[in-house]
C-alpha positions, 0 to 999 in steps of 0.5 A, a space after each residue: 166170924 171172919 178171919 182176924 186181920 193184923 189191924 184189929 189185933 194191934 188195936 186190941 193190944 193198945 194200952 197193954 204192956 207186954 214189954 217194949 217192941 213186942 209184936 201183938 199179932 205174934 203174941 196173940 199166935 203164941 198165946 193161942 198155941 200155949 192154950 192148945 198145949 195146955 199152958 197158962 197165959 195170964 189174965 190179960 192174954 186170956 181176955 184178949 184171946 176170948 175177945 177174938 173168940 179164939 177161946 172160951 172160958 168157964 169156971 167149974 168148981 171155982 177153977 178157970 177152964 179155958 177151951 179153944 173154940 172151933 174158930 180158934 182151931 181154924 185160926 191156929 191152922 191158918 196161922 201155923 200151916 206148913 208150906 205145902 208147895 210142890 215143884 220148883 218153888 219147894 225148898 230142896 231136901 239135898 243140902 
């Protein structure tokens, strides 16, 4: 699967109410990060994450289990990778 683009994410969030002026792209990023840290998002966000194949949900002994997919790990890395610039453009440590 290709990397996600902002337009697809915004379109998927149509009809969802996460509050006024909430950025759908930022919400999806935060939702994935919460799953990776072991926190619960809520059913709507979980469905959106599953829609984009970022997580896989299963039921085990009546309990919902959420696992981040390999694509979800790759996407999270792309979203949150550190700035690794070297040279003049790198931020100065002496301030």
